mmCIF file of the N, C-alpha and C atoms, coordinates in Angstrom:
data_MODEL
# 
_entry.id   MODEL 
# 
loop_
_atom_site.group_PDB 
_atom_site.id 
_atom_site.type_symbol 
_atom_site.label_atom_id 
_atom_site.label_alt_id 
_atom_site.label_comp_id 
_atom_site.label_asym_id 
_atom_site.label_entity_id 
_atom_site.label_seq_id 
_atom_site.pdbx_PDB_ins_code 
_atom_site.Cartn_x 
_atom_site.Cartn_y 
_atom_site.Cartn_z 
_atom_site.occupancy 
_atom_site.B_iso_or_equiv 
_atom_site.pdbx_formal_charge 
_atom_site.auth_seq_id 
_atom_site.auth_comp_id 
_atom_site.auth_asym_id 
_atom_site.auth_atom_id 
_atom_site.pdbx_PDB_model_num 
ATOM 1   N N  . MET A 1 1  ? 112.264 -81.663 -160.852 1.00 0.00 ? 1  MET A N  1 
ATOM 2   C CA . MET A 1 1  ? 113.022 -80.792 -161.741 1.00 0.00 ? 1  MET A CA 1 
ATOM 3   C C  . MET A 1 1  ? 114.083 -80.064 -160.916 1.00 0.00 ? 1  MET A C  1 
ATOM 4   N N  . GLU A 1 2  ? 115.335 -80.246 -161.293 1.00 0.00 ? 2  GLU A N  1 
ATOM 5   C CA . GLU A 1 2  ? 116.389 -79.637 -160.502 1.00 0.00 ? 2  GLU A CA 1 
ATOM 6   C C  . GLU A 1 2  ? 116.444 -78.126 -160.732 1.00 0.00 ? 2  GLU A C  1 
ATOM 7   N N  . THR A 1 3  ? 116.913 -77.420 -159.749 1.00 0.00 ? 3  THR A N  1 
ATOM 8   C CA . THR A 1 3  ? 117.080 -75.978 -159.852 1.00 0.00 ? 3  THR A CA 1 
ATOM 9   C C  . THR A 1 3  ? 118.566 -75.679 -159.837 1.00 0.00 ? 3  THR A C  1 
ATOM 10  N N  . ILE A 1 4  ? 118.982 -74.836 -160.752 1.00 0.00 ? 4  ILE A N  1 
ATOM 11  C CA . ILE A 1 4  ? 120.374 -74.451 -160.813 1.00 0.00 ? 4  ILE A CA 1 
ATOM 12  C C  . ILE A 1 4  ? 120.475 -72.943 -160.660 1.00 0.00 ? 4  ILE A C  1 
ATOM 13  N N  . GLU A 1 5  ? 121.638 -72.488 -160.302 1.00 0.00 ? 5  GLU A N  1 
ATOM 14  C CA . GLU A 1 5  ? 121.871 -71.052 -160.173 1.00 0.00 ? 5  GLU A CA 1 
ATOM 15  C C  . GLU A 1 5  ? 122.331 -70.534 -161.531 1.00 0.00 ? 5  GLU A C  1 
ATOM 16  N N  . VAL A 1 6  ? 121.450 -69.864 -162.220 1.00 0.00 ? 6  VAL A N  1 
ATOM 17  C CA . VAL A 1 6  ? 121.788 -69.331 -163.532 1.00 0.00 ? 6  VAL A CA 1 
ATOM 18  C C  . VAL A 1 6  ? 122.526 -68.016 -163.331 1.00 0.00 ? 6  VAL A C  1 
ATOM 19  N N  . THR A 1 7  ? 123.716 -67.923 -163.905 1.00 0.00 ? 7  THR A N  1 
ATOM 20  C CA . THR A 1 7  ? 124.537 -66.735 -163.697 1.00 0.00 ? 7  THR A CA 1 
ATOM 21  C C  . THR A 1 7  ? 124.520 -65.792 -164.891 1.00 0.00 ? 7  THR A C  1 
ATOM 22  N N  . ARG A 1 8  ? 124.160 -66.294 -166.062 1.00 0.00 ? 8  ARG A N  1 
ATOM 23  C CA . ARG A 1 8  ? 124.131 -65.414 -167.241 1.00 0.00 ? 8  ARG A CA 1 
ATOM 24  C C  . ARG A 1 8  ? 123.268 -66.033 -168.313 1.00 0.00 ? 8  ARG A C  1 
ATOM 25  N N  . VAL A 1 9  ? 122.420 -65.231 -168.929 1.00 0.00 ? 9  VAL A N  1 
ATOM 26  C CA . VAL A 1 9  ? 121.662 -65.632 -170.106 1.00 0.00 ? 9  VAL A CA 1 
ATOM 27  C C  . VAL A 1 9  ? 121.912 -64.547 -171.144 1.00 0.00 ? 9  VAL A C  1 
ATOM 28  N N  . GLU A 1 10 ? 122.344 -64.948 -172.323 1.00 0.00 ? 10 GLU A N  1 
ATOM 29  C CA . GLU A 1 10 ? 122.714 -63.965 -173.333 1.00 0.00 ? 10 GLU A CA 1 
ATOM 30  C C  . GLU A 1 10 ? 122.092 -64.324 -174.674 1.00 0.00 ? 10 GLU A C  1 
ATOM 31  N N  . PHE A 1 11 ? 121.552 -63.319 -175.333 1.00 0.00 ? 11 PHE A N  1 
ATOM 32  C CA . PHE A 1 11 ? 120.979 -63.497 -176.660 1.00 0.00 ? 11 PHE A CA 1 
ATOM 33  C C  . PHE A 1 11 ? 121.821 -62.730 -177.671 1.00 0.00 ? 11 PHE A C  1 
ATOM 34  N N  . ASN A 1 12 ? 121.653 -63.060 -178.940 1.00 0.00 ? 12 ASN A N  1 
ATOM 35  C CA . ASN A 1 12 ? 122.407 -62.364 -179.975 1.00 0.00 ? 12 ASN A CA 1 
ATOM 36  C C  . ASN A 1 12 ? 121.663 -61.137 -180.486 1.00 0.00 ? 12 ASN A C  1 
ATOM 37  N N  . SER A 1 13 ? 120.675 -60.691 -179.746 1.00 0.00 ? 13 SER A N  1 
ATOM 38  C CA . SER A 1 13 ? 119.875 -59.526 -180.127 1.00 0.00 ? 13 SER A CA 1 
ATOM 39  C C  . SER A 1 13 ? 119.511 -58.754 -178.864 1.00 0.00 ? 13 SER A C  1 
ATOM 40  N N  . GLN A 1 14 ? 119.715 -57.451 -178.888 1.00 0.00 ? 14 GLN A N  1 
ATOM 41  C CA . GLN A 1 14 ? 119.365 -56.646 -177.714 1.00 0.00 ? 14 GLN A CA 1 
ATOM 42  C C  . GLN A 1 14 ? 117.849 -56.645 -177.495 1.00 0.00 ? 14 GLN A C  1 
ATOM 43  N N  . ASP A 1 15 ? 117.074 -56.653 -178.584 1.00 0.00 ? 15 ASP A N  1 
ATOM 44  C CA . ASP A 1 15 ? 115.617 -56.716 -178.449 1.00 0.00 ? 15 ASP A CA 1 
ATOM 45  C C  . ASP A 1 15 ? 115.203 -57.978 -177.710 1.00 0.00 ? 15 ASP A C  1 
ATOM 46  N N  . ALA A 1 16 ? 115.817 -59.096 -178.078 1.00 0.00 ? 16 ALA A N  1 
ATOM 47  C CA . ALA A 1 16 ? 115.494 -60.360 -177.415 1.00 0.00 ? 16 ALA A CA 1 
ATOM 48  C C  . ALA A 1 16 ? 115.960 -60.338 -175.966 1.00 0.00 ? 16 ALA A C  1 
ATOM 49  N N  . GLN A 1 17 ? 117.120 -59.747 -175.722 1.00 0.00 ? 17 GLN A N  1 
ATOM 50  C CA . GLN A 1 17 ? 117.627 -59.645 -174.350 1.00 0.00 ? 17 GLN A CA 1 
ATOM 51  C C  . GLN A 1 17 ? 116.649 -58.834 -173.493 1.00 0.00 ? 17 GLN A C  1 
ATOM 52  N N  . ASP A 1 18 ? 116.185 -57.723 -174.046 1.00 0.00 ? 18 ASP A N  1 
ATOM 53  C CA . ASP A 1 18 ? 115.222 -56.889 -173.320 1.00 0.00 ? 18 ASP A CA 1 
ATOM 54  C C  . ASP A 1 18 ? 113.911 -57.631 -173.097 1.00 0.00 ? 18 ASP A C  1 
ATOM 55  N N  . GLU A 1 19 ? 113.473 -58.374 -174.107 1.00 0.00 ? 19 GLU A N  1 
ATOM 56  C CA . GLU A 1 19 ? 112.223 -59.118 -173.979 1.00 0.00 ? 19 GLU A CA 1 
ATOM 57  C C  . GLU A 1 19 ? 112.349 -60.216 -172.930 1.00 0.00 ? 19 GLU A C  1 
ATOM 58  N N  . PHE A 1 20 ? 113.521 -60.852 -172.859 1.00 0.00 ? 20 PHE A N  1 
ATOM 59  C CA . PHE A 1 20 ? 113.749 -61.869 -171.837 1.00 0.00 ? 20 PHE A CA 1 
ATOM 60  C C  . PHE A 1 20 ? 113.590 -61.253 -170.446 1.00 0.00 ? 20 PHE A C  1 
ATOM 61  N N  . GLN A 1 21 ? 114.207 -60.104 -170.226 1.00 0.00 ? 21 GLN A N  1 
ATOM 62  C CA . GLN A 1 21 ? 114.084 -59.436 -168.931 1.00 0.00 ? 21 GLN A CA 1 
ATOM 63  C C  . GLN A 1 21 ? 112.619 -59.081 -168.645 1.00 0.00 ? 21 GLN A C  1 
ATOM 64  N N  . ASN A 1 22 ? 111.909 -58.637 -169.663 1.00 0.00 ? 22 ASN A N  1 
ATOM 65  C CA . ASN A 1 22 ? 110.504 -58.295 -169.515 1.00 0.00 ? 22 ASN A CA 1 
ATOM 66  C C  . ASN A 1 22 ? 109.670 -59.528 -169.149 1.00 0.00 ? 22 ASN A C  1 
ATOM 67  N N  . GLN A 1 23 ? 109.923 -60.632 -169.861 1.00 0.00 ? 23 GLN A N  1 
ATOM 68  C CA . GLN A 1 23 ? 109.196 -61.879 -169.575 1.00 0.00 ? 23 GLN A CA 1 
ATOM 69  C C  . GLN A 1 23 ? 109.467 -62.359 -168.157 1.00 0.00 ? 23 GLN A C  1 
ATOM 70  N N  . MET A 1 24 ? 110.683 -62.194 -167.688 1.00 0.00 ? 24 MET A N  1 
ATOM 71  C CA . MET A 1 24 ? 111.042 -62.690 -166.366 1.00 0.00 ? 24 MET A CA 1 
ATOM 72  C C  . MET A 1 24 ? 110.248 -61.984 -165.270 1.00 0.00 ? 24 MET A C  1 
ATOM 73  N N  . ARG A 1 25 ? 109.812 -60.770 -165.528 1.00 0.00 ? 25 ARG A N  1 
ATOM 74  C CA . ARG A 1 25 ? 109.008 -60.054 -164.529 1.00 0.00 ? 25 ARG A CA 1 
ATOM 75  C C  . ARG A 1 25 ? 107.668 -60.746 -164.312 1.00 0.00 ? 25 ARG A C  1 
ATOM 76  N N  . PHE A 1 26 ? 107.184 -61.470 -165.315 1.00 0.00 ? 26 PHE A N  1 
ATOM 77  C CA . PHE A 1 26 ? 105.881 -62.136 -165.212 1.00 0.00 ? 26 PHE A CA 1 
ATOM 78  C C  . PHE A 1 26 ? 105.993 -63.560 -164.680 1.00 0.00 ? 26 PHE A C  1 
ATOM 79  N N  . VAL A 1 27 ? 107.201 -64.091 -164.650 1.00 0.00 ? 27 VAL A N  1 
ATOM 80  C CA . VAL A 1 27 ? 107.383 -65.465 -164.174 1.00 0.00 ? 27 VAL A CA 1 
ATOM 81  C C  . VAL A 1 27 ? 107.326 -65.527 -162.647 1.00 0.00 ? 27 VAL A C  1 
ATOM 82  N N  . HIS A 1 28 ? 107.742 -64.440 -162.011 1.00 0.00 ? 28 HIS A N  1 
ATOM 83  C CA . HIS A 1 28 ? 107.733 -64.331 -160.547 1.00 0.00 ? 28 HIS A CA 1 
ATOM 84  C C  . HIS A 1 28 ? 108.671 -65.333 -159.875 1.00 0.00 ? 28 HIS A C  1 
ATOM 85  N N  . ILE A 1 29 ? 109.663 -65.796 -160.609 1.00 0.00 ? 29 ILE A N  1 
ATOM 86  C CA . ILE A 1 29 ? 110.714 -66.632 -160.023 1.00 0.00 ? 29 ILE A CA 1 
ATOM 87  C C  . ILE A 1 29 ? 112.035 -65.978 -160.430 1.00 0.00 ? 29 ILE A C  1 
ATOM 88  N N  . PRO A 1 30 ? 112.921 -65.688 -159.483 1.00 0.00 ? 30 PRO A N  1 
ATOM 89  C CA . PRO A 1 30 ? 114.215 -65.147 -159.886 1.00 0.00 ? 30 PRO A CA 1 
ATOM 90  C C  . PRO A 1 30 ? 114.919 -66.126 -160.827 1.00 0.00 ? 30 PRO A C  1 
ATOM 91  N N  . VAL A 1 31 ? 115.574 -65.592 -161.841 1.00 0.00 ? 31 VAL A N  1 
ATOM 92  C CA . VAL A 1 31 ? 116.224 -66.485 -162.803 1.00 0.00 ? 31 VAL A CA 1 
ATOM 93  C C  . VAL A 1 31 ? 117.221 -67.413 -162.118 1.00 0.00 ? 31 VAL A C  1 
ATOM 94  N N  . SER A 1 32 ? 117.814 -66.951 -161.019 1.00 0.00 ? 32 SER A N  1 
ATOM 95  C CA . SER A 1 32 ? 118.792 -67.780 -160.320 1.00 0.00 ? 32 SER A CA 1 
ATOM 96  C C  . SER A 1 32 ? 118.150 -68.964 -159.596 1.00 0.00 ? 32 SER A C  1 
ATOM 97  N N  . HIS A 1 33 ? 116.808 -68.984 -159.491 1.00 0.00 ? 33 HIS A N  1 
ATOM 98  C CA . HIS A 1 33 ? 116.113 -70.089 -158.838 1.00 0.00 ? 33 HIS A CA 1 
ATOM 99  C C  . HIS A 1 33 ? 115.323 -70.940 -159.823 1.00 0.00 ? 33 HIS A C  1 
ATOM 100 N N  . MET A 1 34 ? 115.539 -70.719 -161.105 1.00 0.00 ? 34 MET A N  1 
ATOM 101 C CA . MET A 1 34 ? 114.820 -71.485 -162.119 1.00 0.00 ? 34 MET A CA 1 
ATOM 102 C C  . MET A 1 34 ? 115.679 -72.643 -162.598 1.00 0.00 ? 34 MET A C  1 
ATOM 103 N N  . SER A 1 35 ? 115.028 -73.707 -163.000 1.00 0.00 ? 35 SER A N  1 
ATOM 104 C CA . SER A 1 35 ? 115.776 -74.784 -163.640 1.00 0.00 ? 35 SER A CA 1 
ATOM 105 C C  . SER A 1 35 ? 116.134 -74.336 -165.052 1.00 0.00 ? 35 SER A C  1 
ATOM 106 N N  . TYR A 1 36 ? 117.151 -74.964 -165.626 1.00 0.00 ? 36 TYR A N  1 
ATOM 107 C CA . TYR A 1 36 ? 117.515 -74.558 -166.980 1.00 0.00 ? 36 TYR A CA 1 
ATOM 108 C C  . TYR A 1 36 ? 116.382 -74.849 -167.948 1.00 0.00 ? 36 TYR A C  1 
ATOM 109 N N  . GLN A 1 37 ? 115.549 -75.873 -167.664 1.00 0.00 ? 37 GLN A N  1 
ATOM 110 C CA . GLN A 1 37 ? 114.391 -76.138 -168.534 1.00 0.00 ? 37 GLN A CA 1 
ATOM 111 C C  . GLN A 1 37 ? 113.426 -74.950 -168.514 1.00 0.00 ? 37 GLN A C  1 
ATOM 112 N N  . GLU A 1 38 ? 113.248 -74.348 -167.350 1.00 0.00 ? 38 GLU A N  1 
ATOM 113 C CA . GLU A 1 38 ? 112.354 -73.189 -167.240 1.00 0.00 ? 38 GLU A CA 1 
ATOM 114 C C  . GLU A 1 38 ? 112.927 -71.990 -167.990 1.00 0.00 ? 38 GLU A C  1 
ATOM 115 N N  . VAL A 1 39 ? 114.225 -71.777 -167.872 1.00 0.00 ? 39 VAL A N  1 
ATOM 116 C CA . VAL A 1 39 ? 114.865 -70.684 -168.603 1.00 0.00 ? 39 VAL A CA 1 
ATOM 117 C C  . VAL A 1 39 ? 114.660 -70.876 -170.104 1.00 0.00 ? 39 VAL A C  1 
ATOM 118 N N  . PHE A 1 40 ? 114.867 -72.108 -170.577 1.00 0.00 ? 40 PHE A N  1 
ATOM 119 C CA . PHE A 1 40 ? 114.730 -72.365 -172.007 1.00 0.00 ? 40 PHE A CA 1 
ATOM 120 C C  . PHE A 1 40 ? 113.276 -72.247 -172.458 1.00 0.00 ? 40 PHE A C  1 
ATOM 121 N N  . ALA A 1 41 ? 112.350 -72.571 -171.569 1.00 0.00 ? 41 ALA A N  1 
ATOM 122 C CA . ALA A 1 41 ? 110.930 -72.433 -171.922 1.00 0.00 ? 41 ALA A CA 1 
ATOM 123 C C  . ALA A 1 41 ? 110.593 -70.959 -172.158 1.00 0.00 ? 41 ALA A C  1 
ATOM 124 N N  . VAL A 1 42 ? 111.106 -70.085 -171.312 1.00 0.00 ? 42 VAL A N  1 
ATOM 125 C CA . VAL A 1 42 ? 110.894 -68.650 -171.513 1.00 0.00 ? 42 VAL A CA 1 
ATOM 126 C C  . VAL A 1 42 ? 111.555 -68.210 -172.819 1.00 0.00 ? 42 VAL A C  1 
ATOM 127 N N  . ALA A 1 43 ? 112.775 -68.678 -173.044 1.00 0.00 ? 43 ALA A N  1 
ATOM 128 C CA . ALA A 1 43 ? 113.489 -68.314 -174.274 1.00 0.00 ? 43 ALA A CA 1 
ATOM 129 C C  . ALA A 1 43 ? 112.738 -68.792 -175.505 1.00 0.00 ? 43 ALA A C  1 
ATOM 130 N N  . SER A 1 44 ? 112.136 -69.965 -175.427 1.00 0.00 ? 44 SER A N  1 
ATOM 131 C CA . SER A 1 44 ? 111.386 -70.501 -176.567 1.00 0.00 ? 44 SER A CA 1 
ATOM 132 C C  . SER A 1 44 ? 110.174 -69.635 -176.884 1.00 0.00 ? 44 SER A C  1 
ATOM 133 N N  . ARG A 1 45 ? 109.492 -69.174 -175.845 1.00 0.00 ? 45 ARG A N  1 
ATOM 134 C CA . ARG A 1 45 ? 108.336 -68.289 -176.069 1.00 0.00 ? 45 ARG A CA 1 
ATOM 135 C C  . ARG A 1 45 ? 108.773 -66.997 -176.761 1.00 0.00 ? 45 ARG A C  1 
ATOM 136 N N  . ILE A 1 46 ? 109.912 -66.476 -176.343 1.00 0.00 ? 46 ILE A N  1 
ATOM 137 C CA . ILE A 1 46 ? 110.415 -65.254 -176.964 1.00 0.00 ? 46 ILE A CA 1 
ATOM 138 C C  . ILE A 1 46 ? 110.809 -65.537 -178.413 1.00 0.00 ? 46 ILE A C  1 
ATOM 139 N N  . GLN A 1 47 ? 111.436 -66.681 -178.639 1.00 0.00 ? 47 GLN A N  1 
ATOM 140 C CA . GLN A 1 47 ? 111.852 -67.020 -179.994 1.00 0.00 ? 47 GLN A CA 1 
ATOM 141 C C  . GLN A 1 47 ? 110.631 -67.148 -180.905 1.00 0.00 ? 47 GLN A C  1 
ATOM 142 N N  . ASP A 1 48 ? 109.564 -67.721 -180.405 1.00 0.00 ? 48 ASP A N  1 
ATOM 143 C CA . ASP A 1 48 ? 108.323 -67.809 -181.185 1.00 0.00 ? 48 ASP A CA 1 
ATOM 144 C C  . ASP A 1 48 ? 107.812 -66.413 -181.526 1.00 0.00 ? 48 ASP A C  1 
ATOM 145 N N  . ARG A 1 49 ? 107.859 -65.535 -180.555 1.00 0.00 ? 49 ARG A N  1 
ATOM 146 C CA . ARG A 1 49 ? 107.363 -64.176 -180.775 1.00 0.00 ? 49 ARG A CA 1 
ATOM 147 C C  . ARG A 1 49 ? 108.191 -63.441 -181.829 1.00 0.00 ? 49 ARG A C  1 
ATOM 148 N N  . PHE A 1 50 ? 109.496 -63.660 -181.788 1.00 0.00 ? 50 PHE A N  1 
ATOM 149 C CA . PHE A 1 50 ? 110.380 -62.972 -182.732 1.00 0.00 ? 50 PHE A CA 1 
ATOM 150 C C  . PHE A 1 50 ? 110.598 -63.775 -184.013 1.00 0.00 ? 50 PHE A C  1 
ATOM 151 N N  . LYS A 1 51 ? 109.846 -64.851 -184.173 1.00 0.00 ? 51 LYS A N  1 
ATOM 152 C CA . LYS A 1 51 ? 109.914 -65.677 -185.385 1.00 0.00 ? 51 LYS A CA 1 
ATOM 153 C C  . LYS A 1 51 ? 111.339 -66.151 -185.680 1.00 0.00 ? 51 LYS A C  1 
ATOM 154 N N  . ALA A 1 52 ? 112.002 -66.574 -184.611 1.00 0.00 ? 52 ALA A N  1 
ATOM 155 C CA . ALA A 1 52 ? 113.343 -67.167 -184.727 1.00 0.00 ? 52 ALA A CA 1 
ATOM 156 C C  . ALA A 1 52 ? 114.359 -66.224 -185.353 1.00 0.00 ? 52 ALA A C  1 
ATOM 157 N N  . SER A 1 53 ? 114.156 -64.922 -185.192 1.00 0.00 ? 53 SER A N  1 
ATOM 158 C CA . SER A 1 53 ? 115.115 -63.968 -185.741 1.00 0.00 ? 53 SER A CA 1 
ATOM 159 C C  . SER A 1 53 ? 116.303 -63.763 -184.798 1.00 0.00 ? 53 SER A C  1 
ATOM 160 N N  . PHE A 1 54 ? 116.316 -64.488 -183.704 1.00 0.00 ? 54 PHE A N  1 
ATOM 161 C CA . PHE A 1 54 ? 117.430 -64.426 -182.767 1.00 0.00 ? 54 PHE A CA 1 
ATOM 162 C C  . PHE A 1 54 ? 117.618 -65.815 -182.188 1.00 0.00 ? 54 PHE A C  1 
ATOM 163 N N  . ARG A 1 55 ? 118.652 -65.978 -181.418 1.00 0.00 ? 55 ARG A N  1 
ATOM 164 C CA . ARG A 1 55 ? 118.814 -67.215 -180.657 1.00 0.00 ? 55 ARG A CA 1 
ATOM 165 C C  . ARG A 1 55 ? 119.502 -66.910 -179.332 1.00 0.00 ? 55 ARG A C  1 
ATOM 166 N N  . MET A 1 56 ? 119.247 -67.772 -178.377 1.00 0.00 ? 56 MET A N  1 
ATOM 167 C CA . MET A 1 56 ? 119.964 -67.665 -177.110 1.00 0.00 ? 56 MET A CA 1 
ATOM 168 C C  . MET A 1 56 ? 121.342 -68.261 -177.357 1.00 0.00 ? 56 MET A C  1 
ATOM 169 N N  . ILE A 1 57 ? 122.371 -67.478 -177.126 1.00 0.00 ? 57 ILE A N  1 
ATOM 170 C CA . ILE A 1 57 ? 123.710 -67.939 -177.473 1.00 0.00 ? 57 ILE A CA 1 
ATOM 171 C C  . ILE A 1 57 ? 124.502 -68.440 -176.270 1.00 0.00 ? 57 ILE A C  1 
ATOM 172 N N  . ALA A 1 58 ? 124.046 -68.120 -175.076 1.00 0.00 ? 58 ALA A N  1 
ATOM 173 C CA . ALA A 1 58 ? 124.778 -68.611 -173.909 1.00 0.00 ? 58 ALA A CA 1 
ATOM 174 C C  . ALA A 1 58 ? 123.873 -68.638 -172.689 1.00 0.00 ? 58 ALA A C  1 
ATOM 175 N N  . CYS A 1 59 ? 124.059 -69.657 -171.884 1.00 0.00 ? 59 CYS A N  1 
ATOM 176 C CA . CYS A 1 59 ? 123.401 -69.726 -170.581 1.00 0.00 ? 59 CYS A CA 1 
ATOM 177 C C  . CYS A 1 59 ? 124.408 -70.379 -169.648 1.00 0.00 ? 59 CYS A C  1 
ATOM 178 N N  . GLU A 1 60 ? 124.878 -69.633 -168.683 1.00 0.00 ? 60 GLU A N  1 
ATOM 179 C CA . GLU A 1 60 ? 125.865 -70.156 -167.754 1.00 0.00 ? 60 GLU A CA 1 
ATOM 180 C C  . GLU A 1 60 ? 125.213 -70.352 -166.394 1.00 0.00 ? 60 GLU A C  1 
ATOM 181 N N  . ALA A 1 61 ? 125.591 -71.414 -165.735 1.00 0.00 ? 61 ALA A N  1 
ATOM 182 C CA . ALA A 1 61 ? 124.969 -71.723 -164.455 1.00 0.00 ? 61 ALA A CA 1 
ATOM 183 C C  . ALA A 1 61 ? 125.894 -72.557 -163.588 1.00 0.00 ? 61 ALA A C  1 
ATOM 184 N N  . ILE A 1 62 ? 125.513 -72.622 -162.319 1.00 0.00 ? 62 ILE A N  1 
ATOM 185 C CA . ILE A 1 62 ? 126.214 -73.472 -161.369 1.00 0.00 ? 62 ILE A CA 1 
ATOM 186 C C  . ILE A 1 62 ? 125.190 -74.459 -160.808 1.00 0.00 ? 62 ILE A C  1 
ATOM 187 N N  . TYR A 1 63 ? 125.523 -75.739 -160.862 1.00 0.00 ? 63 TYR A N  1 
ATOM 188 C CA . TYR A 1 63 ? 124.609 -76.772 -160.366 1.00 0.00 ? 63 TYR A CA 1 
ATOM 189 C C  . TYR A 1 63 ? 125.415 -77.759 -159.535 1.00 0.00 ? 63 TYR A C  1 
ATOM 190 N N  . GLU A 1 64 ? 125.063 -77.857 -158.277 1.00 0.00 ? 64 GLU A N  1 
ATOM 191 C CA . GLU A 1 64 ? 125.755 -78.748 -157.347 1.00 0.00 ? 64 GLU A CA 1 
ATOM 192 C C  . GLU A 1 64 ? 127.264 -78.538 -157.405 1.00 0.00 ? 64 GLU A C  1 
ATOM 193 N N  . GLY A 1 65 ? 127.649 -77.277 -157.452 1.00 0.00 ? 65 GLY A N  1 
ATOM 194 C CA . GLY A 1 65 ? 129.068 -76.941 -157.424 1.00 0.00 ? 65 GLY A CA 1 
ATOM 195 C C  . GLY A 1 65 ? 129.782 -77.048 -158.757 1.00 0.00 ? 65 GLY A C  1 
ATOM 196 N N  . ALA A 1 66 ? 129.099 -77.555 -159.784 1.00 0.00 ? 66 ALA A N  1 
ATOM 197 C CA . ALA A 1 66 ? 129.718 -77.700 -161.100 1.00 0.00 ? 66 ALA A CA 1 
ATOM 198 C C  . ALA A 1 66 ? 129.289 -76.544 -162.000 1.00 0.00 ? 66 ALA A C  1 
ATOM 199 N N  . PHE A 1 67 ? 130.239 -76.022 -162.737 1.00 0.00 ? 67 PHE A N  1 
ATOM 200 C CA . PHE A 1 67 ? 129.926 -74.932 -163.659 1.00 0.00 ? 67 PHE A CA 1 
ATOM 201 C C  . PHE A 1 67 ? 129.361 -75.541 -164.935 1.00 0.00 ? 67 PHE A C  1 
ATOM 202 N N  . PHE A 1 68 ? 128.289 -74.949 -165.428 1.00 0.00 ? 68 PHE A N  1 
ATOM 203 C CA . PHE A 1 68 ? 127.509 -75.516 -166.519 1.00 0.00 ? 68 PHE A CA 1 
ATOM 204 C C  . PHE A 1 68 ? 127.314 -74.430 -167.565 1.00 0.00 ? 68 PHE A C  1 
ATOM 205 N N  . LYS A 1 69 ? 127.560 -74.760 -168.822 1.00 0.00 ? 69 LYS A N  1 
ATOM 206 C CA . LYS A 1 69 ? 127.348 -73.781 -169.891 1.00 0.00 ? 69 LYS A CA 1 
ATOM 207 C C  . LYS A 1 69 ? 126.497 -74.395 -170.989 1.00 0.00 ? 69 LYS A C  1 
ATOM 208 N N  . TYR A 1 70 ? 125.611 -73.592 -171.498 1.00 0.00 ? 70 TYR A N  1 
ATOM 209 C CA . TYR A 1 70 ? 124.817 -73.949 -172.669 1.00 0.00 ? 70 TYR A CA 1 
ATOM 210 C C  . TYR A 1 70 ? 125.210 -72.972 -173.761 1.00 0.00 ? 70 TYR A C  1 
ATOM 211 N N  . TYR A 1 71 ? 125.566 -73.508 -174.909 1.00 0.00 ? 71 TYR A N  1 
ATOM 212 C CA . TYR A 1 71 ? 125.847 -72.641 -176.050 1.00 0.00 ? 71 TYR A CA 1 
ATOM 213 C C  . TYR A 1 71 ? 125.069 -73.147 -177.248 1.00 0.00 ? 71 TYR A C  1 
ATOM 214 N N  . GLN A 1 72 ? 124.762 -72.266 -178.160 1.00 0.00 ? 72 GLN A N  1 
ATOM 215 C CA . GLN A 1 72 ? 124.051 -72.670 -179.362 1.00 0.00 ? 72 GLN A CA 1 
ATOM 216 C C  . GLN A 1 72 ? 124.642 -71.899 -180.532 1.00 0.00 ? 72 GLN A C  1 
ATOM 217 N N  . ASN A 1 73 ? 124.942 -72.629 -181.594 1.00 0.00 ? 73 ASN A N  1 
ATOM 218 C CA . ASN A 1 73 ? 125.259 -71.940 -182.836 1.00 0.00 ? 73 ASN A CA 1 
ATOM 219 C C  . ASN A 1 73 ? 124.176 -72.306 -183.845 1.00 0.00 ? 73 ASN A C  1 
ATOM 220 N N  . THR A 1 74 ? 124.389 -72.066 -185.085 1.00 0.00 ? 74 THR A N  1 
ATOM 221 C CA . THR A 1 74 ? 123.293 -72.234 -186.037 1.00 0.00 ? 74 THR A CA 1 
ATOM 222 C C  . THR A 1 74 ? 122.896 -73.693 -186.235 1.00 0.00 ? 74 THR A C  1 
ATOM 223 N N  . THR A 1 75 ? 123.774 -74.617 -185.937 1.00 0.00 ? 75 THR A N  1 
ATOM 224 C CA . THR A 1 75 ? 123.447 -76.021 -186.203 1.00 0.00 ? 75 THR A CA 1 
ATOM 225 C C  . THR A 1 75 ? 123.498 -76.915 -184.977 1.00 0.00 ? 75 THR A C  1 
ATOM 226 N N  . THR A 1 76 ? 124.149 -76.468 -183.911 1.00 0.00 ? 76 THR A N  1 
ATOM 227 C CA . THR A 1 76 ? 124.408 -77.380 -182.799 1.00 0.00 ? 76 THR A CA 1 
ATOM 228 C C  . THR A 1 76 ? 124.061 -76.741 -181.471 1.00 0.00 ? 76 THR A C  1 
ATOM 229 N N  . THR A 1 77 ? 123.421 -77.503 -180.635 1.00 0.00 ? 77 THR A N  1 
ATOM 230 C CA . THR A 1 77 ? 123.228 -77.115 -179.244 1.00 0.00 ? 77 THR A CA 1 
ATOM 231 C C  . THR A 1 77 ? 124.060 -78.085 -178.411 1.00 0.00 ? 77 THR A C  1 
ATOM 232 N N  . PHE A 1 78 ? 124.874 -77.560 -177.516 1.00 0.00 ? 78 PHE A N  1 
ATOM 233 C CA . PHE A 1 78 ? 125.659 -78.473 -176.702 1.00 0.00 ? 78 PHE A CA 1 
ATOM 234 C C  . PHE A 1 78 ? 125.854 -77.919 -175.306 1.00 0.00 ? 78 PHE A C  1 
ATOM 235 N N  . PHE A 1 79 ? 126.142 -78.833 -174.401 1.00 0.00 ? 79 PHE A N  1 
ATOM 236 C CA . PHE A 1 79 ? 126.342 -78.484 -173.009 1.00 0.00 ? 79 PHE A CA 1 
ATOM 237 C C  . PHE A 1 79 ? 127.781 -78.809 -172.643 1.00 0.00 ? 79 PHE A C  1 
ATOM 238 N N  . LYS A 1 80 ? 128.389 -77.940 -171.877 1.00 0.00 ? 80 LYS A N  1 
ATOM 239 C CA . LYS A 1 80 ? 129.766 -78.145 -171.458 1.00 0.00 ? 80 LYS A CA 1 
ATOM 240 C C  . LYS A 1 80 ? 129.811 -78.071 -169.942 1.00 0.00 ? 80 LYS A C  1 
ATOM 241 N N  . TYR A 1 81 ? 130.379 -79.087 -169.327 1.00 0.00 ? 81 TYR A N  1 
ATOM 242 C CA . TYR A 1 81 ? 130.454 -79.123 -167.864 1.00 0.00 ? 81 TYR A CA 1 
ATOM 243 C C  . TYR A 1 81 ? 131.873 -78.847 -167.418 1.00 0.00 ? 81 TYR A C  1 
# 
């Protein structure tokens, strides 16, 4: 599983943003050393807890020198390199 340098994770809810930071304290891995799959796994757990009342709207990262963005709207998840 590759590790990327995550530079920003943003949710459309401050409660979810706060919960993400709280969850990260229990993971014991700095977010910048997690793979994007691991970041999304944490986000999924939070989404389950909040019953999908929020979504992760952005995740920006650098992987092997390439800038990587994850965005999600109500119908589409896409990656932009």
